[in-house]
C-alpha positions in Angstrom: 8.3 -38.9 -16.6 9.0 -41.5 -19.3 7.5 -39.8 -22.1 10.0 -36.9 -21.4 12.8 -39.3 -22.5 11.5 -39.7 -26.0 13.2 -37.2 -27.6 14.2 -37.6 -31.4 16.2 -35.3 -33.8 19.6 -34.4 -34.7 20.2 -30.6 -34.0 22.3 -29.3 -31.3 19.3 -27.7 -29.8 17.7 -31.2 -29.5 20.8 -32.6 -28.0 20.5 -29.8 -25.3 17.1 -31.1 -24.7 18.0 -34.7 -24.4 20.8 -33.6 -22.0 18.6 -31.6 -19.9 16.1 -34.6 -19.5 18.8 -37.0 -18.7 20.0 -34.4 -16.2 16.5 -34.4 -14.7 16.2 -38.1 -14.2 19.6 -38.2 -12.6 19.0 -35.2 -10.3 18.4 -35.7 -6.7 14.7 -35.2 -6.3 14.8 -33.9 -2.9 16.4 -30.7 -4.5 12.9 -30.1 -6.2 10.7 -30.3 -3.1 9.5 -26.6 -3.1 7.4 -26.9 0.0 7.7 -28.4 3.4 5.2 -30.9 4.7 1.6 -29.5 5.2 1.0 -28.4 8.7 -2.7 -27.4 8.5 -4.6 -25.2 10.9 -8.4 -24.3 11.0 -9.1 -20.8 9.7 -12.7 -20.2 9.9 -14.6 -17.4 7.8 -15.9 -14.8 10.2 -19.5 -14.2 10.5 -19.7 -10.3 10.7 -23.3 -10.4 12.2 -22.6 -12.8 15.0 -20.4 -12.7 18.2 -16.8 -13.8 17.7 -15.5 -16.8 19.4 -13.3 -15.6 22.2 -11.9 -19.0 23.2 -12.1 -18.0 26.7 -9.8 -14.8 26.4 -10.1 -12.0 29.0 -11.5 -8.7 27.9 -8.5 -6.9 29.5 -5.5 -6.4 27.3 -2.2 -6.6 29.5 -0.4 -4.3 27.0 -2.9 -1.5 27.1 -1.5 1.8 28.1 -3.2 2.8 31.4 -4.0 6.3 30.7 -5.2 5.5 26.9 -8.8 6.9 27.7 -7.5 10.1 28.7 -5.4 10.4 25.5 -8.4 9.8 23.4 -10.5 12.2 25.3 -7.7 14.8 24.6 -7.9 14.0 20.8 -11.6 14.3 20.6 -11.7 17.6 22.8 -9.2 19.3 20.9 -10.8 18.3 17.6 -14.4 19.3 18.5 -13.4 22.5 20.1 -11.3 23.8 17.1 -14.0 22.6 14.7 -16.8 24.3 16.7 -14.9 27.6 16.9 -14.0 27.6 13.2 -17.5 26.8 12.0 -18.8 29.5 14.3 -16.5 32.1 12.6 -17.5 30.4 9.1 -21.2 31.0 10.0 -20.6 34.6 10.6 -18.6 35.0 7.3 -21.7 33.5 5.2 -25.0 33.7 7.5 -24.6 36.7 9.7 -27.8 38.1 8.6 -29.8 35.0 8.3 -29.3 31.4 7.2 -29.8 30.7 3.6 -29.7 27.3 1.7 -26.1 27.8 0.2 -24.8 29.3 3.3 -26.0 26.2 5.2 -24.6 23.8 2.7 -21.1 25.4 2.7 -21.3 25.5 6.4 -21.9 21.9 6.6 -19.2 21.1 4.1 -16.6 23.3 5.9 -17.4 21.7 9.3 -16.7 18.2 7.9 -13.6 19.4 6.2 -12.2 21.2 9.2 -12.8 18.4 11.6 -10.9 16.2 9.4 -7.8 18.4 9.5 -8.4 19.4 13.2 -8.4 15.6 13.9 -5.1 15.2 12.2 -3.7 18.1 14.0 -4.6 16.9 17.5 -3.2 13.4 16.7 0.0 14.7 15.6 0.1 17.1 18.7 -0.1 14.0 20.7 2.5 12.3 18.6 4.8 15.3 18.9 4.7 15.0 22.7 5.3 11.3 22.6 8.1 11.8 20.1 10.0 14.1 22.4 9.7 12.0 25.4 11.2 9.1 23.2 9.1 6.5 24.9 6.8 5.5 21.9 6.7 2.0 20.9 8.8 0.8 23.8 5.9 -0.2 26.1 6.3 -3.9 24.6 9.8 -4.0 25.9 11.2 -3.3 22.4 14.4 -1.4 23.0 16.9 -1.2 20.2 19.7 -0.2 22.6 19.6 -3.6 24.5 21.6 -6.7 23.3 19.8 -8.8 20.8 17.4 -11.3 22.4 17.4 -15.0 21.7 14.4 -16.4 20.0 12.8 -19.7 20.8 9.8 -19.9 18.3 9.4 -20.2 14.6 8.6 -17.5 12.3 7.6 -17.6 8.5 8.6 -14.8 6.4 6.0 -14.5 3.6 6.3 -12.7 0.2 3.3 -12.6 -1.8 4.0 -11.6 -5.4 1.7 -11.0 -8.4 3.3 -10.5 -11.7 6.3 -8.7 -10.3 9.7 -8.6 -11.6 10.9 -11.8 -9.8 14.7 -10.9 -10.0 13.9 -7.5 -8.2 11.5 -9.2 -5.6 14.0 -12.1 -4.7 17.0 -9.6 -4.5 15.2 -7.8 -1.8 14.2 -11.0 -0.1 17.7 -12.2 -0.2 18.9 -8.9 1.5 16.4 -9.7 4.3 17.6 -13.4 4.3 21.1 -12.4 4.8 20.4 -9.7 7.3 18.4 -12.3 9.5 21.4 -14.7 8.9 23.8 -12.1 10.3 21.8 -12.2 13.7 23.0 -15.7 14.0 19.2 -16.8 14.5 18.3 -17.8 11.0 17.1 -21.2 12.1 14.0 -19.8 13.4 13.0 -18.4 10.1 11.7 -19.9 6.9 11.0 -18.0 3.8 7.9 -18.5 1.5 7.5 -17.0 -1.8 3.7 -17.0 -2.5 3.0 -16.5 -6.1 -0.2 -15.5 -7.6 1.3 -14.7 -10.9 -0.7 -15.1 -14.0 1.9 -14.0 -16.6 3.3 -17.5 -17.8 6.8 -15.9 -18.6 6.9 -14.2 -15.2 5.8 -17.5 -13.6 8.6 -19.6 -15.1 11.2 -16.8 -14.4 10.2 -16.9 -10.7 10.9 -20.6 -10.5 14.3 -19.9 -11.9 15.0 -17.1 -9.5 13.8 -19.4 -6.7 16.2 -21.9 -7.9 19.2 -19.3 -7.9 18.1 -18.0 -4.5 18.2 -21.5 -2.9 21.7 -22.3 -4.5 23.1 -18.9 -3.5 22.0 -19.3 0.1 22.1 -23.1 0.4 18.9 -22.7 2.3 17.2 -25.6 0.8 15.4 -26.5 4.1 14.4 -22.8 4.8 13.4 -21.3 1.2 10.1 -22.5 -0.3 8.0 -21.3 -3.4 4.1 -21.9 -4.1 2.3 -20.8 -6.9 -1.6 -20.8 -6.8 -3.3 -21.7 -10.0 -6.5 -20.0 -8.9 -6.2 -16.6 -7.5 -9.2 -16.7 -5.2 -9.5 -13.6 -3.2 -6.3 -12.1 -4.5 -3.8 -11.2 -1.8 -5.9 -11.9 1.2 -6.8 -15.3 -0.3 -3.2 -15.9 -1.0 -2.2 -15.4 2.8 -5.1 -17.4 4.0 -4.4 -20.3 1.7 -0.8 -20.5 3.3 -2.2 -20.2 6.9 -4.7 -23.0 6.2 -2.0 -25.2 4.7 1.1 -24.6 6.7 0.2 -22.1 9.5 0.2 -25.1 12.0 3.8 -25.2 11.9 4.7 -21.6 12.7 4.0 -19.3 15.7 4.4 -16.0 13.8 4.3 -14.8 10.2 6.1 -11.7 8.8 4.0 -10.3 6.0 6.1 -8.4 3.1 5.1 -6.6 0.1 7.1 -6.8 -3.1 9.1 -3.5 -2.2 9.6 -4.4 1.4 12.8 -4.4 3.3 13.6 -5.0 7.0 16.4 -5.2 9.0 17.2 -8.7 10.7 17.7 -7.0 14.0 14.4 -5.4 13.6 12.7 -8.7 12.9 14.3 -10.5 15.6 13.2 -7.9 18.2 9.6 -7.8 17.0 9.4 -11.5 17.2 10.8 -11.7 20.6 8.2 -9.2 21.6 5.5 -11.5 20.3 7.0 -14.3 22.5 7.1 -12.2 25.5 3.4 -11.0 25.1 1.2 -13.9 24.4 -1.9 -11.5 24.2 -0.5 -9.5 21.2 -1.9 -10.4 17.8 0.2 -8.2 15.5 3.0 -5.6 15.7 3.0 -3.0 12.9 6.3 -1.2 12.1 6.6 2.2 10.6 8.0 1.6 7.0 10.4 4.5 5.8 10.0 5.3 2.1 13.5 4.8 0.3 15.2 4.5 -3.0 13.3 7.5 -4.5 14.9 9.0 -7.6 12.0 11.0 -9.3 11.0 14.3 -7.9 7.5 12.8 -6.9 9.0 9.8 -5.0 11.6 12.0 -3.4 8.8 14.3 -2.1 6.9 11.3 -0.9 9.9 9.8 1.0 10.9 13.2 2.6 7.4 13.7 3.8 7.2 10.1 5.1 10.5 10.5 6.8 10.0 13.9 8.5 6.3 14.1 9.0 5.6 10.4 9.1 7.2 9.8 12.7 5.2 12.6 14.3 1.7 11.1 12.7 2.8 7.5 13.7 3.7 8.4 17.2 0.4 10.0 17.4 -1.5 7.2 16.2 0.3 4.7 18.5 -0.2 7.1 21.5 -4.0 7.1 21.4 -4.6 3.8 19.6 -2.9 2.0 22.2 -3.6 -1.8 21.7 -6.0 -1.1 19.0 -3.8 0.0 16.4 -4.0 -0.6 12.7 -2.4 -2.9 10.0 -1.2 -1.7 6.7 -1.0 -5.2 5.0 3.0 -5.4 5.2 6.2 -5.0 7.4 4.4 -6.4 10.3 4.7 -9.5 12.5 1.4 -11.5 13.1 0.6 -14.1 15.5 -0.6 -17.1 13.5 -3.1 -18.4 15.9 -4.7 -15.0 16.2 -4.8 -14.5 12.4 -6.2 -18.0 11.9 -8.7 -17.7 14.6 -10.2 -14.3 13.8 -9.0 -13.1 10.4 -11.0 -15.3 7.9 -12.2 -13.0 5.3 -15.9 -13.4 4.5 -17.4 -12.2 1.2 -19.6 -9.2 1.6 -23.3 -9.4 0.5 -23.6 -8.2 -3.2 -25.5 -5.0 -2.5 -24.1 -3.4 -5.6 -21.1 -3.9 -7.4 -18.2 -3.2 -6.5 -19.3 -3.1 -2.8 -20.2 -6.8 -2.5 -17.8 -9.9 -3.0 -14.3 -10.2 -1.7 -12.9 -7.5 0.7 -10.2 -5.6 -1.1 -8.6 -3.6 1.5 -8.3 -6.6 3.8 -5.6 -5.6 6.2 -7.8 -2.9 8.1 -10.3 -5.5 8.5 -8.1 -8.3 9.5 -6.6 -6.0 12.2 -10.2 -4.9 13.4 -11.4 -8.6 13.6 -8.4 -9.7 15.6 -9.1 -6.8 18.0 -12.7 -7.9 18.0 -11.3 -11.4 19.1 -9.5 -9.6 22.0 -6.0 -9.7 20.6 -3.9 -6.7 21.0 -2.6 -4.8 17.9 0.2 -2.3 18.4 2.2 0.0 16.3 6.0 0.6 17.1 7.2 3.9 15.5 10.2 4.0 17.7 11.7 0.9 16.1 13.5 1.8 12.9 14.6 -0.7 10.3 11.5 -1.2 8.3 11.3 0.1 4.7 9.2 0.3 1.4 9.4 2.1 -1.8 7.0 4.7 -3.4 5.6 4.8 -6.7 7.5 6.9 -9.0 4.9 9.2 -10.3 1.5 10.8 -9.7 0.1 8.5 -12.3 1.5 5.3 -10.7 0.1 6.3 -7.4 -3.2 7.0 -9.0 -3.7 3.6 -10.2 -2.8 2.1 -6.8 -5.0 4.6 -5.1 -8.0 3.8 -7.3 -7.9 0.1 -5.9 -7.3 1.5 -2.4 -10.3 3.8 -2.8 -12.6 0.9 -3.7 -11.5 -1.0 -0.8 -11.7 1.6 1.7 -15.5 2.6 0.4 -16.3 -1.2 1.0 -15.5 -0.6 4.6 -19.0 1.1 4.9 -20.3 -2.5 4.8 -17.8 -3.5 7.6 -18.5 -0.7 10.2 -21.7 -2.4 11.4 -19.9 -5.7 12.5 -21.1 -6.9 15.7 -18.8 -6.5 18.6 -16.3 -4.5 16.6 -14.3 -2.0 18.8 -15.2 1.5 18.3 -11.6 2.4 17.6 -11.7 0.1 14.7 -14.9 1.6 13.6 -13.0 4.9 13.4 -10.1 3.3 11.4 -12.8 2.3 8.8 -14.3 5.9 9.0 -10.9 7.6 8.5 -10.1 5.3 5.6 -13.5 6.2 4.0 -12.7 9.8 4.9 -9.4 9.9 3.2 -11.2 9.6 -0.1 -14.5 11.3 0.5 -12.8 14.6 1.6 -11.9 15.1 -2.2 -15.3 15.2 -3.5 -16.3 17.4 -0.6 -13.5 19.8 -1.2 -14.7 20.1 -4.8 -18.2 20.6 -3.9 -17.0 23.2 -1.3 -15.3 25.1 -4.1 -18.3 24.8 -6.3 -20.9 26.1 -3.7 -18.5 29.1 -3.1 -18.7 30.0 -6.6 -22.3 29.7 -6.4 -22.5 31.9 -3.4 -20.7 34.6 -5.2 -23.0 34.3 -8.2 -25.9 34.6 -6.0 -24.6 37.9 -4.6 -23.8 38.9 -8.2 -27.3 38.3 -9.8 -29.8 37.9 -7.2 -31.3 41.4 -6.2 -30.8 41.8 -2.4 -33.5 42.7 0.1 -31.9 45.5 2.2 -35.1 46.0 4.3 -37.0 42.7 5.2 -40.3 42.3 6.8 -43.0 44.7 7.4 -41.4 46.7 10.3 -39.4 49.9 9.8 -35.9 49.4 10.6 -33.0 51.9 10.8 -30.2 50.0 9.2 -30.3 47.9 6.2 -29.6 44.0 6.0 -26.4 43.8 3.9 -26.4 40.3 2.6 -22.6 40.0 1.7 -19.6 37.7 2.5 -17.4 39.4 5.2 -14.0 39.5 3.5 -12.2 40.4 6.7 -13.5 37.8 8.7 -13.2 35.2 5.7 -9.5 36.0 5.6 -9.0 35.2 9.4 -11.0 31.9 8.8 -8.5 31.0 6.0 -5.5 31.8 8.1 -6.9 29.7 10.8 -7.7 26.7 8.5 -3.9 27.1 6.9 -2.5 27.1 10.5 -4.2 24.0 11.5 -3.5 22.1 8.2 0.4 23.0 8.3 0.7 22.6 12.2 1.8 18.8 11.9 4.6 19.8 9.4 5.6 22.6 11.9 5.6 20.1 14.9 7.6 17.6 12.9 10.3 20.3 12.0 10.4 21.1 15.8 10.8 17.5 16.7 13.4 17.1 14.0 15.4 19.9 15.8 15.7 17.5 18.9 16.6 14.4 16.9 20.2 14.8 16.0 20.4 11.8 13.6 17.3 13.0 11.6 18.4 16.6 11.7 21.8 15.9 10.2 20.6 13.2 7.8 18.2 15.9 6.3 21.0 18.2 5.7 20.6 20.4 8.9 17.9 22.4 10.3 17.9 25.1 7.7 18.1 22.7 4.9 15.3 20.7 6.4 13.2 23.7 6.5 13.8 24.7 3.0 12.8 21.2 2.1 9.6 21.4 4.0 8.7 24.7 2.1 9.5 23.0 -1.2 7.5 19.9 -0.4 4.7 22.2 1.0 4.7 24.3 -2.4 4.7 21.4 -4.7 2.3 19.2 -2.7 0.0 22.2 -2.6 0.1 22.4 -6.4 -0.5 18.8 -6.6 -3.4 18.7 -4.2 -6.1 20.0 -6.5 -5.0 17.5 -9.1 -5.1 14.7 -6.6 -8.5 15.9 -5.6 -9.9 15.6 -9.2 -8.3 12.2 -9.5 -9.9 10.9 -6.2 -13.3 12.6 -6.9 -13.3 10.6 -10.3 -12.5 7.4 -8.5 -15.1 7.9 -5.9 -17.9 8.7 -8.6 -16.7 5.7 -10.7 -16.9 3.3 -7.7 -20.3 4.6 -6.7 -21.5 4.0 -10.4 -20.4 0.4 -10.2 -16.9 0.2 -12.0 -14.4 -2.4 -10.4 -11.0 -1.3 -10.2 -9.5 -4.8 -11.2 -6.1 -6.1 -10.0 -3.0 -5.0 -11.9 0.6 -5.2 -10.9 2.2 -2.0 -9.7 4.9 -0.4 -11.6 7.9 0.0 -9.2 10.8 0.7 -11.4 11.4 4.1 -12.8 10.8 4.7 -16.4 10.5 7.8 -18.6 6.9 8.9 -19.1 6.4 10.5 -22.6 5.0 14.0 -22.4 2.3 12.9 -24.9 1.1 10.4 -22.3 1.0 12.9 -19.6 -0.9 15.4 -22.0 -3.4 12.6 -22.6 -4.1 11.8 -19.0 -4.1 15.2 -17.6 -5.5 17.5 -20.3 -9.0 17.2 -18.6 -7.6 18.4 -15.3 -6.1 21.5 -17.0 -9.3 22.1 -18.9 -11.2 22.0 -15.6 -8.9 24.4 -14.2 -9.6 26.9 -17.2 -13.1 26.5 -16.9 -13.3 27.1 -13.2 -10.7 30.0 -13.3 -12.8 31.8 -16.2 -16.1 31.3 -14.1 -14.3 32.8 -11.0 -13.1 35.8 -13.0 -16.5 36.5 -14.5 -18.1 36.5 -11.0 -15.3 38.8 -9.4 -11.6 39.2 -9.4 -11.3 38.8 -5.7 -12.8 35.3 -5.9 -10.5 34.6 -8.8 -7.6 35.7 -6.7 -9.0 33.8 -3.5 -8.9 30.5 -5.6 -5.7 30.9 -7.2 -4.0 28.2 -5.2 -6.6 25.6 -6.5 -6.5 27.0 -10.0 -2.7 27.3 -10.5 -2.3 23.5 -9.5 -4.9 22.6 -12.2 -3.6 24.8 -14.8 -0.1 23.4 -14.5 -1.4 19.9 -14.2 0.5 18.7 -17.3 4.0 20.3 -16.9 3.7 19.6 -13.1 3.0 15.9 -13.4 5.7 15.6 -16.1 8.5 17.4 -14.0 7.8 15.5 -10.9 7.9 12.1 -12.9 11.5 13.1 -13.8 14.6 11.7 -12.4 16.6 14.5 -13.4 14.8 17.1 -11.1 14.8 14.5 -8.4 18.5 14.1 -8.7 19.0 17.7 -8.9 17.5 18.2 -5.6 19.5 15.7 -4.0 22.8 17.3 -5.3 21.8 20.7 -3.8 20.9 18.9 -0.5 17.1 19.3 -0.6 14.5 16.6 0.1 17.3 14.3 1.4 16.9 11.7 4.2 19.1 10.1 6.7 18.9 6.8 5.0 20.9 8.4 2.0 23.4 10.1 4.0 24.1 7.2 6.2 22.8 4.0 4.4 21.5 1.2 6.6 22.9 -2.3 6.3 19.7 -3.7 4.9 19.8 -1.0 2.1 23.4 -1.7 1.2 22.7 -5.3 0.9 19.6 -4.6 -1.3 21.5 -2.3 -3.5 24.2 -5.1 -3.9 21.8 -7.6 -4.7 19.7 -5.5 -7.2 22.9 -4.5 -9.2 23.6 -8.4 -9.6 20.3 -8.7 -11.3 20.0 -5.3 -13.0 20.6 -6.8 -16.4 18.1 -9.8 -16.0 15.0 -9.5 -17.9 11.8 -11.9 -18.1 12.3 -14.1 -21.0 9.9 -16.3 -22.9 8.8 -19.1 -20.5 9.6 -21.9 -22.8 13.0 -20.5 -23.7 13.8 -20.1 -20.1 13.0 -23.7 -19.3 15.1 -25.0 -22.3 18.2 -23.2 -20.9 18.1 -24.9 -17.6 17.5 -28.6 -16.9 17.1 -28.4 -13.3 14.4 -25.8 -13.9 12.5 -28.2 -15.9 12.7 -30.6 -13.1 11.4 -28.2 -10.7 8.5 -26.9 -12.8 7.3 -30.3 -13.6 7.5 -31.4 -9.9 5.5 -28.4 -9.0 2.7 -29.1 -11.6 -0.8 -30.3 -10.1 -2.4 -33.4 -11.2 -3.6 -33.8 -14.8 -7.3 -33.1 -15.5 -9.5 -35.9 -14.8 -12.8 -36.9 -16.5 -15.6 -34.5 -15.5 -13.3 -31.6 -14.6 -13.8 -28.2 -16.1 -12.6 -28.0 -19.7 -9.8 -25.3 -20.5 -10.5 -24.2 -24.0 -6.9 -22.3 -24.0 -5.5 -25.7 -23.3 -7.1 -27.5 -26.1 -6.3 -24.8 -28.7 -2.7 -24.8 -27.5 -2.4 -28.5 -27.8 -3.6 -28.3 -31.4 -1.1 -25.8 -32.0 1.8 -27.9 -30.5 0.5 -30.8 -32.6 0.6 -28.7 -36.0 3.9 -27.1 -35.2 6.9 -28.3 -36.8 9.4 -26.9 -34.2 9.6 -25.5 -30.7 10.2 -22.0 -32.4 7.3 -22.2 -34.4 5.2 -23.3 -31.4 6.3 -20.5 -29.2 5.5 -18.1 -32.0 2.0 -19.6 -32.5 1.0 -19.7 -28.8 -0.8 -16.8 -27.2 0.0 -15.9 -23.6 -3.5 -17.7 -22.1 -2.5 -20.7 -24.2 1.2 -20.9 -23.1 0.0 -20.6 -19.4 -2.4 -23.5 -19.8 0.3 -25.6 -21.5 2.8 -24.9 -18.8 0.3 -26.3 -16.2 0.3 -29.6 -17.9 3.1 -32.3 -17.9 1.8 -33.8 -21.2 2.0 -30.5 -22.9 5.5 -29.9 -21.7 6.5 -33.4 -23.1 5.0 -32.6 -26.3 6.8 -29.4 -26.6 10.1 -30.9 -25.8 9.7 -33.6 -28.3 9.7 -31.1 -31.0 12.9 -30.2 -32.8 14.1 -26.7 -32.1 14.1 -25.7 -35.7 11.9 -27.2 -38.5 
């Protein structure tokens, strides 16, 4: 640090630099200890082809529901029975007078698609029953009506972040911190900001926000910050690095996302459940989507709030102790995670299926379950929240990454000793994206069947035997109508069940504006969702195709703030969807008017793609719906404490923006000391050479002032220089103006 004091010059700015450096020297260095002492724990990388190390644990899971096998049998019997009946009827529609190649193709595709919606219906039916019983999730002894229990063990609250707005992220984290402190059990929690940020301006702003967070809360011994200089394995690697370095000092870890919020009361109850049940490895909450202002986000949050519980209760009902993990808003036993969840790299069969596992959360839960740890979902416990992307465009960007991660799971399914329920989780994730291209193929084959009937000369009398009646090779329109009605009933049944469940839940019913307003909102969500569905079908089909062709999704920060999307950008992104709808519509019209009208629901969504995406991305239409009482949720009519805290914290930072990294450092002497204290050791002889660092140092040497240097440096060069004490010393020795 001696060179940091060699500052010369006479400008006011140089005086500020000198004062900053003097302050750094005088400051209590303990204030800038951003991390606790290391408490390492072993986290072996798992071998998917070998038996797991069970460490002597019993095969029996104490928290498993005793009748879970009957529940699972119910789900599959209902799903298979409905699919068999619908497929039989569909076969009569297309193949009543003999099987054809196209008839067989459309029957196979229809069977797969129908089983998908029948499976969802069966699960929702189980969830509906469980929801009305009001028992779901309470088997672990978590009862929100009981007094708050006292904790005895330590939990780390982990906030991974990657190029996110640090003011927004830490505002949410402070709301969680304050909510936990309000339970009087804050001493059992430490908070870690785990940065994988690559943007140098965001990086330094994170450090500044971390300092403010500590100063506001006086939580110097409980709030920590760590930035990785190599983003190995992305978020999975970020968490694994923390476990290997600090996991030995904690019993549990609460994983969050950048938009996560959780009530302190909820967190304490889940951590206590983990203390009571030694065999439980993970407890997943049901995050409610909140704070939506655009029409698209409000559609998402209403659907999640009304239909989500019925679906989640159903999953918890038949998954039992073999539930899933969604990557955030869940409490995990560190020992279980370290033992079983070390992510291997997949063999490089073909890009992008090889390499790191992208959708690691499903796999981590499956591996912990393979190691005989229980994985539970608790939909009955409220107080867990997240936010939705503000537009279809934003969700499509995220969905592309999820699509690649879920398709990767085809390589995980053969894992040795994996639970068959975990394999179903993987297949379900794959199916969520495979259904879109199958739906598109089903539509195209349907057009081909109609074309065949139009252009291929039928044989009314086949074979050599004389027959009295001709063989009419045509699609039965009446029976086709009944199959369509059955399909729609099974598809929409979960929404109907959710509305009925809402009638028995006074808080939910009133919070959604009453039974009639809630039903009107369901109709609106179903109508707009039906129009968006074919657009999403093409988006996901394109994503699946590009992944199968070997294109990687990359790793980009998600846009979370609402912002106006210019109409020209919507036209640029969605004119192809509209054009495809025009081509498909013209083709259907040329075949027959009945086929055209049959396909109208799909065609209408595609033809309206541009205005539909633009309207649903608008705050104006979202706010209008809220004003007339549509698409509202209880968290808006009676805002929970954590959401009030979050709103207050976000208002405090709403005018704060990410500034140039060097400017941010110059304005805060404590920040300089913290930043320098967190830097890694300087490069040694033989270490890899960073070209950006070398070029940046040359630019610093040739610059006559700090201002000139800031203008000359690229983002990569700035990032490289900010990672070096020598570079920072050289920059601070420059006068501000030339």
